[in-house]
Wavefront OBJ file of the C-alpha trace (Angstrom):
o trace
v 3.864 -5.360 -20.323
v 3.480 -7.377 -16.887
v -0.178 -6.696 -15.132
v 0.089 -7.371 -11.689
v -1.496 -10.277 -10.883
v 1.343 -11.187 -12.007
v 3.375 -9.912 -9.518
v 0.548 -10.255 -6.405
v 0.163 -14.202 -7.431
v 0.689 -16.528 -4.021
v 0.615 -13.299 -1.962
v -1.766 -13.490 1.265
v -1.339 -9.599 2.224
v -1.324 -8.289 6.169
v -5.775 -8.182 6.763
v -5.585 -6.523 10.468
v -9.629 -4.824 11.320
v -10.015 -1.109 12.496
v -9.839 -2.043 15.390
v -6.675 -3.255 15.153
v -4.283 -1.581 17.754
v -1.375 -0.064 15.706
v 0.669 -1.990 17.993
v -0.899 -5.667 17.607
v -0.386 -4.481 13.617
v 3.463 -3.492 13.243
v 4.177 -7.127 15.144
v 2.217 -8.374 12.283
v 4.240 -5.862 9.890
v 7.732 -6.877 11.411
v 6.629 -11.408 11.941
v 5.144 -10.761 7.716
v 8.668 -8.879 7.003
v 5.890 -6.401 5.155
v 5.439 -3.143 4.523
v 1.609 -2.415 5.276
v -1.755 -3.017 7.002
v -4.533 -3.299 4.435
v -7.536 -1.698 6.961
v -10.809 -3.078 6.530
v -14.302 -1.927 7.711
v -16.637 -3.883 9.689
v -18.028 -5.971 5.481
v -14.342 -6.499 5.713
v -14.353 -4.054 2.156
v -10.931 -1.937 2.394
v -10.609 0.956 5.010
v -7.661 2.251 4.791
v -3.880 1.590 4.334
v -1.126 1.923 7.208
v 2.140 1.722 6.884
v 6.062 2.011 8.755
v 5.970 5.929 7.971
v 2.125 6.862 9.455
v 3.231 4.364 12.460
v 6.640 6.956 12.185
v 4.826 10.031 10.981
v 1.251 9.804 12.936
v 1.624 7.296 16.023
v 5.535 7.999 17.757
v 6.646 11.390 16.325
v 2.603 12.531 18.032
v 2.932 10.229 21.262
v 0.790 8.782 20.768
v 0.300 5.025 22.611
v 0.701 1.789 20.176
v -0.894 -0.091 22.524
v -3.912 0.953 22.773
v -4.385 3.350 19.765
v -6.645 1.507 17.284
v -5.571 1.678 13.203
v -8.519 3.251 12.701
v -7.227 6.613 14.352
v -4.009 6.143 12.363
v -4.403 4.501 8.913
v -4.538 6.386 5.123
v -8.629 6.288 4.570
v -9.983 5.691 1.626
v -6.438 4.911 -0.593
v -5.881 4.798 -4.381
v -6.092 1.782 -5.338
v -5.664 -0.535 -8.630
v -7.127 -4.240 -10.337
v -5.249 -7.004 -10.626
v -5.576 -6.539 -14.420
v -3.747 -3.055 -14.850
v -0.067 -3.013 -15.210
v 2.918 -2.159 -13.439
v 3.745 0.844 -14.795
v 0.242 1.909 -14.249
v 1.211 1.400 -10.644
v 5.059 2.682 -10.712
v 2.812 5.802 -12.027
v -0.079 6.396 -9.735
v 3.035 6.225 -7.107
v 4.620 8.007 -8.168
v 1.532 11.184 -9.000
v 0.321 10.401 -5.197
v 3.848 10.701 -3.395
v 3.543 7.030 -1.373
v 5.195 3.478 -2.140
v 1.913 0.906 -1.622
v -1.021 0.030 -4.015
v -3.465 -2.010 -3.135
v -5.727 -3.885 -5.645
v -9.227 -4.922 -5.337
v -11.448 -6.117 -7.778
v -15.075 -5.947 -7.049
v -14.465 -5.023 -3.592
v -12.432 -7.868 -2.215
v -9.216 -7.030 -1.659
v -6.545 -9.392 -4.503
v -3.212 -7.684 -2.645
v -1.327 -4.704 -2.574
v 1.993 -4.059 -4.615
v 5.191 -1.559 -3.424
v 7.597 0.011 -5.481
v 10.092 -2.824 -4.343
v 7.774 -4.885 -6.415
v 9.437 -3.747 -9.351
v 12.373 -3.685 -10.777
v 14.706 -3.321 -14.126
v 12.109 -2.569 -17.429
v 9.066 -0.979 -16.058
v 11.335 0.998 -13.178
v 13.271 2.168 -16.745
v 10.117 2.373 -18.184
v 8.757 4.661 -15.717
v 11.647 6.179 -15.322
v 11.990 7.392 -19.118
v 8.817 8.692 -18.900
v 8.936 11.098 -15.872
v 12.178 12.145 -18.232
v 9.875 12.616 -21.393
v 7.366 15.030 -18.691
v 10.165 16.428 -17.644
v 10.969 17.898 -20.353
v 8.461 18.956 -21.745
v 7.223 21.583 -19.198
l 1 2 3 4 5 6 7 8 9 10 11 12 13 14 15 16 17 18 19 20 21 22 23 24 25 26 27 28 29 30 31 32 33 34 35 36 37 38 39 40 41 42 43 44 45 46 47 48 49 50 51 52 53 54 55 56 57 58 59 60 61 62 63 64 65 66 67 68 69 70 71 72 73 74 75 76 77 78 79 80 81 82 83 84 85 86 87 88 89 90 91 92 93 94 95 96 97 98 99 100 101 102 103 104 105 106 107 108 109 110 111 112 113 114 115 116 117 118 119 120 121 122 123 124 125 126 127 128 129 130 131 132 133 134 135 136 137 138 139
């Protein structure tokens, strides 16, 4: 089974501070064609995650000004994380169970990358779907 280190090989995730505005973060996401920004606290540790869904649901839909709203106000705080040594199936299970599409990868407090559901194809998705089907039949 593929390890997450294989998925994030040479990855340079978008990382911004809690003080970064939503507008700046969204521009960076657009430029990098990324769906998420990992948000750090004053010590450079992962504090939260901000996604396109957050931009729509917590900023635009609420009428907040993107130019002055800080990521720290609208991010998902303390997101669940995985270690890069874990498997693709571990990531898919966590995303499915949690109802989200992105998982930060952290080792000893250091941000290593981020994976999204779109990073996985073929065998991994098939195996995860088989597991879900099995659980559904066991209920």
